[in-house]
ZAMARGU-4260 file (C-alpha; in steps of 0.2 Angstrom, whole numbers, plus 5000, padded with zeros to 4 digits):
<rodrens>
0) 5541/5458/5580 | 5527/5460/5593 | 5510/5457/5587 | 5495/5464/5597 | 5477/5460/5596
5) 5463/5472/5602 | 5445/5469/5605 | 5434/5484/5610 | 5415/5485/5609 | 5410/5494/5593
10) 5403/5511/5595 | 5384/5512/5590 | 5381/5522/5574 | 5372/5538/5576 | 5359/5546/5564
15) 5341/5547/5560 | 5330/5534/5551 | 5328/5541/5533 | 5312/5531/5530 | 5295/5538/5533
20) 5285/5539/5549 | 5277/5522/5546 | 5294/5514/5545 | 5301/5524/5559 | 5287/5517/5571
25) 5290/5499/5566 | 5302/5489/5577 | 5319/5491/5571 | 5329/5475/5570 | 5348/5479/5573
30) 5360/5474/5560 | 5374/5462/5565 | 5388/5475/5565 | 5377/5486/5577 | 5376/5473/5590
35) 5386/5476/5606 | 5391/5465/5620 | 5384/5469/5637 | 5398/5466/5650 | 5386/5462/5664
40) 5379/5447/5654 | 5396/5440/5648 | 5404/5426/5658 | 5386/5419/5662 | 5386/5428/5679
45) 5373/5422/5691 | 5374/5404/5685 | 5391/5399/5691 | 5398/5399/5709 | 5404/5415/5715
50) 5419/5408/5723 | 5430/5392/5719 | 5439/5388/5735 | 5457/5381/5734 | 5462/5362/5735
55) 5479/5364/5744 | 5483/5346/5740 | 5483/5349/5721 | 5487/5368/5721 | 5506/5367/5725
60) 5510/5350/5717 | 5502/5355/5701 | 5511/5372/5701 | 5528/5363/5704 | 5525/5352/5689
65) 5521/5367/5678 | 5536/5377/5684 | 5547/5362/5680 | 5540/5361/5663 | 5543/5379/5660
70) 5560/5381/5666 | 5571/5372/5653 | 5577/5383/5639 | 5567/5398/5645 | 5576/5415/5646
75) 5571/5415/5665 | 5574/5397/5667 | 5585/5400/5683 | 5571/5409/5692 | 5558/5397/5686
80) 5568/5383/5693 | 5570/5392/5710 | 5551/5394/5710 | 5548/5376/5706 | 5559/5371/5721
85) 5549/5382/5732 | 5532/5375/5725 | 5539/5358/5728 | 5543/5362/5746 | 5525/5370/5748
90) 5518/5354/5742 | 5528/5344/5754 | 5524/5355/5769 | 5505/5354/5764 | 5505/5335/5763
95) 5514/5333/5779 | 5502/5345/5788 | 5487/5336/5781 | 5495/5319/5786 | 5497/5324/5804
100) 5480/5331/5805 | 5486/5349/5808 | 5470/5360/5809 | 5469/5374/5796 | 5472/5392/5803
105) 5456/5399/5810 | 5448/5414/5801 | 5444/5430/5811 | 5434/5426/5828 | 5419/5436/5822
110) 5417/5430/5805 | 5398/5434/5804 | 5402/5452/5808 | 5415/5453/5795 | 5405/5446/5781
115) 5390/5457/5786 | 5401/5472/5784 | 5408/5466/5767 | 5425/5461/5774 | 5434/5445/5770
120) 5434/5432/5784 | 5452/5429/5784 | 5462/5442/5793 | 5479/5446/5801 | 5472/5436/5816
125) 5473/5420/5805 | 5492/5421/5804 | 5496/5423/5823 | 5493/5405/5830 | 5509/5395/5832
130) 5502/5381/5820 | 5498/5394/5807 | 5510/5405/5798 | 5525/5403/5810 | 5524/5384/5808
135) 5522/5385/5789 | 5537/5396/5788 | 5548/5384/5799 | 5542/5369/5789 | 5545/5377/5772
140) 5563/5382/5776 | 5567/5365/5782 | 5559/5357/5766 | 5568/5368/5754 | 5581/5362/5742
145) 5588/5377/5734 | 5601/5368/5723 | 5609/5379/5711 | 5599/5395/5716 | 5608/5411/5717
150) 5618/5416/5732 | 5605/5429/5736 | 5592/5415/5739 | 5603/5406/5751 | 5607/5422/5760
155) 5588/5426/5762 | 5584/5408/5769 | 5599/5410/5781 | 5592/5427/5787 | 5575/5420/5790
160) 5582/5406/5800 | 5592/5419/5810 | 5577/5430/5813 | 5567/5430/5829 | 5549/5423/5829
165) 5543/5441/5831 | 5553/5447/5817 | 5546/5433/5806 | 5528/5436/5811 | 5530/5455/5808
170) 5537/5451/5790 | 5523/5439/5787 | 5510/5453/5792 | 5519/5465/5780 | 5518/5454/5765
175) 5500/5449/5769 | 5496/5467/5768 | 5505/5470/5752 | 5519/5480/5760 | 5536/5473/5754
180) 5551/5480/5763 | 5564/5484/5749 | 5579/5479/5760 | 5571/5462/5762 | 5563/5458/5746
185) 5572/5441/5744 | 5566/5435/5761 | 5548/5441/5756 | 5548/5427/5742 | 5549/5413/5755
190) 5538/5422/5767 | 5525/5424/5754 | 5527/5405/5750 | 5523/5401/5768 | 5508/5412/5768
195) 5501/5404/5753 | 5502/5387/5762 | 5494/5394/5778 | 5480/5404/5769 | 5476/5391/5756
200) 5472/5379/5771 | 5461/5392/5779 | 5452/5397/5763 | 5448/5379/5759 | 5438/5377/5776
205) 5427/5392/5772 | 5409/5391/5768 | 5409/5398/5750 | 5390/5401/5750 | 5392/5414/5764
210) 5406/5423/5755 | 5401/5440/5748 | 5410/5452/5735 | 5422/5464/5744 | 5428/5477/5731
215) 5435/5476/5713 | 5451/5466/5713 | 5450/5461/5731 | 5449/5442/5736 | 5432/5439/5746
220) 5441/5426/5756 | 5457/5434/5762 | 5457/5452/5754 | 5472/5448/5743 | 5475/5455/5726
225) 5473/5444/5711 | 5488/5437/5702 | 5479/5434/5686 | 5462/5433/5677 | 5457/5416/5671
230) 5444/5409/5658 | 5440/5393/5666 | 5434/5376/5659 | 5427/5367/5675 | 5409/5363/5676
235) 5397/5372/5678 | 5408/5388/5675 | 5414/5384/5657 | 5421/5399/5649 | 5417/5410/5664
240) 5430/5422/5671 | 5438/5421/5688 | 5451/5430/5697 | 5465/5420/5706 | 5470/5426/5723
245) 5489/5429/5724 | 5489/5423/5743 | 5476/5410/5747 | 5473/5403/5730 | 5454/5406/5729
250) 5446/5411/5713 | 5431/5422/5712 | 5419/5426/5698 | 5422/5443/5689 | 5412/5451/5674
255) 5421/5449/5658 | 5427/5464/5648 | 5427/5474/5664 | 5443/5481/5673 | 5448/5472/5688
260) 5455/5488/5696 | 5443/5502/5693 | 5427/5492/5687 | 5426/5502/5671 | 5419/5493/5655
265) 5426/5506/5643 | 5442/5505/5633 | 5446/5487/5638 | 5457/5478/5626 | 5467/5462/5625
270) 5485/5461/5619 | 5498/5447/5616 | 5515/5444/5609 | 5521/5432/5596 | 5534/5426/5609
275) 5521/5421/5622 | 5508/5408/5620 | 5492/5414/5612 | 5482/5408/5627 | 5491/5421/5638
280) 5486/5439/5635 | 5485/5455/5645 | 5469/5465/5648 | 5472/5483/5648 | 5460/5497/5654
285) 5461/5514/5645 | 5452/5522/5659 | 5464/5519/5674 | 5479/5513/5663 | 5481/5497/5672
290) 5483/5479/5666 | 5482/5461/5672 | 5487/5445/5664 | 5472/5435/5656 | 5475/5416/5654
295) 5463/5405/5644 | 5463/5389/5654 | 5448/5383/5644 | 5460/5381/5630 | 5476/5376/5640
300) 5471/5368/5657 | 5489/5367/5663 | 5491/5386/5663 | 5495/5391/5681 | 5492/5409/5687
305) 5508/5411/5697 | 5519/5401/5686 | 5513/5408/5669 | 5513/5426/5675 | 5532/5424/5678
310) 5535/5415/5662 | 5526/5428/5652 | 5536/5442/5659 | 5540/5448/5641 | 5522/5454/5640
315) 5524/5465/5656 | 5539/5473/5648 | 5530/5478/5632 | 5514/5484/5641 | 5523/5495/5653
320) 5532/5503/5639 | 5514/5507/5632 | 5511/5517/5649 | 5501/5504/5659 | 5504/5498/5677
325) 5501/5481/5684 | 5485/5480/5694 | 5488/5462/5700 | 5501/5455/5712 | 5513/5440/5711
330) 5521/5439/5728 | 5534/5427/5722 | 5539/5439/5708 | 5538/5457/5715 | 5544/5469/5701
</rodrens>
């Protein structure tokens, strides 16, 4: 039996003061049940960093551990094991590149211009250098140990190995822009994993104080979509809300109780299932009918936006039945 929790701001009661004029002119002290949250003040906005840049050395190693812990006895254990193997390869590639002193991919040549016009500094240009995405994909394919993965995964890796450099780069550009060719979906998983390594390195080298908001649900570093919403526990942003980028791994502050897709603060609710951890919910928007996963990292610090988004797929199934569409994106689990 599914159990749902909903939290919506209470409507302010209407009506006139029945007391006389003198009482009406006196300052009215609101009753407790009349108090309403102000979304613009929730999440201690203004007192926390706007962006938390990724730490590639920790990002993929921690994700691999989380996936390895989630996989056993899980209904989607086979796929979680495959993602654990991919994350392990990502961690190995990142560590090798760091040990060899490979410089991170450069952002767009005219970073100042892009920032001035509200554009993320990382662009398609970032992927093109030989030491950037092409090198990350080559290294990832070499580091992969697919083990008992389905034959489709082995076939996808073989297809990428056989593809020309131009074909690989073109596929990388498509995934970067959120365009996943249906006929090559399996290959896109490994391409996205290589992009994550490349882009996390690029994002880690940015000046976070120069970054600016781009648009609702758009990463200010690379323009990627969020994979999930997090309530974090790190200082000085304890219990603030951040969105986690699906590509570069950056996190950026977002107002709580406000839709990440359309920006509306109306008709927001939070729902969960008995079968899924109480620290994982979905935030639904009754205005645009979108939803995004909502992870309470401040209560369970090991929650990972990519890993736990996949592991909580049961929530997606239920929310889609209610007529909502996913606003976030998990490039390792495109559904």
